C-alpha angles and dihedrals in degrees: 000000000000089000090057092048091051091055089063094039091246109158130186093279124023136181114256101216132064133175090200116274091020131061121217119230107231138180093209123137120276121260110205117211112209120185114237086208096072105354093246125142107250099184143315126245128200109235121227121249131211092272092052090049092052092051090051093050093049091050090049091050091054092046092053092060089060101033095055090058093059110095113258095240089055090050086050090054090058090051089049089057090049089057089053091050090050089053088055093049097036097111100047093040091048090049091050091050090051095047098044098039101028102233119136118278090245089056092045091053089044090055091055088048088056088057090052091047095051091049089053089049091050093051091061090042091057088074095042108057089133128186129189136253123208137180118261121224087223121081118249092015131120126200130194142155126228136179127234130188117267101217124238118022112201113208122199110183135187131235098246095069099024098172112015099061091050090055093044085065102035099048091055095038093051096051088047089057099254128130122225137223114191128203105184125194111284086227092067108032098142096063089054091052089052092051091049090049092053093045092048090057093054095042093048091051089054098042091242110176115263109257100041089107116031134173129203116179116196148108131283091294090069088050090052091051090052095045091050096045115107088199088072107067095184129040116191107193129181121188144072124348089245091056091045093053090053093048093044092052093051094046093044092051089065093038092245126146124264127195104194126191105179142155128338134202098188127190137193116209111211112202126197093259094052119129110236090210086067098033100055101051092039094051097040096048091044091053102041104026110116084008089286092302099124121106084226095049115135108253101166137037112199104196129186111247093236092065100023098111093044093052094041093053093047092051093047090049091051091051088056089063096053117118115213121198149077105008090212087067104083091207089071123085101193129042132187133296114255096259145336092277087063090049090054092049088052092053095045093049093051094049090048092051090049091051089054091055105270115158115228118231096162115012133216121273133170105213120231136193136082094297090053096045094134090068090226101105116104137174116252109248133216121198132177106225147153120257093236095059109118093235091050088053090050126074114235114188095226139086097280117139123191120204122201139164132239129195133205122012131348094269089073091053092048090051090055092046093051094045096092130086094246128073112185116116135002140168143189126207108209142127091205110104093203092054092048093051093045089053091052096043125102089262091050131071114002093202129110089237122044119175135186119212095350128085131259097261133061104064118185121233093235093076127060110263123216147080149237138248111018090357085080106243096255126141125206138171119022141013111042095330086121090079093073089065093057141058119236121228128191115211130194122189122196111202096171131095093244138055110237113182128224123260089026093283114168121214109170122183 
């Protein structure tokens, strides 16, 4: 892995704050990045302190004054070049994502491809930041709405998608005219250094003002500083519901804006007409992909009683074919959890579910042996459970799949699916058009994402990504998600020689 680190100029110890082209010397504590793949120390990063953070914010403020004046299509051209640079670095960056986070190499490369895709999307968007025109009730008046950049966008990202979610935000924010300050997860600091290194290259080649892309590595205290800072009008935070509630409270207290992408508790409804050739790969990948550490991971299968045993047996058989091991080996399906704390959460959740009455189909196991030396490899688990069990209602970031039955028509399955605090992703497997439409109707799934005959994970960047309820209500990536990064302004122009008032009001002098 040293060869990959050298590509991004990552040495043994690195500074944890950057204003863009320049790195800030800091005396912050060291954050050690251990790979869950083999348990080895990859590198150590100096965390930023409050003084470093303040310097970064002031540099970003100054950069915004200049960056917002550059025409949006020219900002888009810079983002286009970033996409080209990401194509060049796709293999080493994907490998670093896989090694530092633990997801499979295919998923690591796929995450970098998401970055490329969102940059391509943003380039087109840079010529489509449309407003509206409307007719005024007053003669010789024109009304329209336009969008302006907000300023600094603070990005707090999670370990499970250590690069893509950052770029979902930055690519859109930059073409909108904003500048960005990024606090990545302290569990994956090296991937953030690599992203900053790549971005610095592109921005320097284009004479982009220092401060348009900033990085601040640190613990939760840095996140609190950012969330509380009135100089940062928008905070985009990805993580647990608990974290999101804390961030939302701090941002709300200063009447700032929060874009929250939080926990999921995603279900697939399997109707009697479902095709098992679609059900099995969709459910298994959704449940074990990224070792169950996606916010869109499949947590629950809600199966009609008429086909329950058939589906259950097929899923259990498929789990028996899973290969667990080094995620850089493309023959393996499941890699490690992020760290030993995650392993402990996995074990505690399973024991709690058992105590509530869950029936074990495939039990928990922490794998041992030389190839599992990190202590972070676990066996994907399948439990039969009831939807009201506390652990079923709770999101555990691990490969734990709960199976349950439904009876009657699809409305009963939808009621079970919706009866959790979270509302991110959902799916139904059916070849019945009426069931599919009922699932997508206003009285159907209450999630931000609702799929038919595909699983709960694997969203494309063309659609807005996000969820409802305790998932936070935010929307990132495609569609009109760009609007959250801008402020809307209504303009009225009077081109007459008089001043007629709205609503027919008379004010004669």
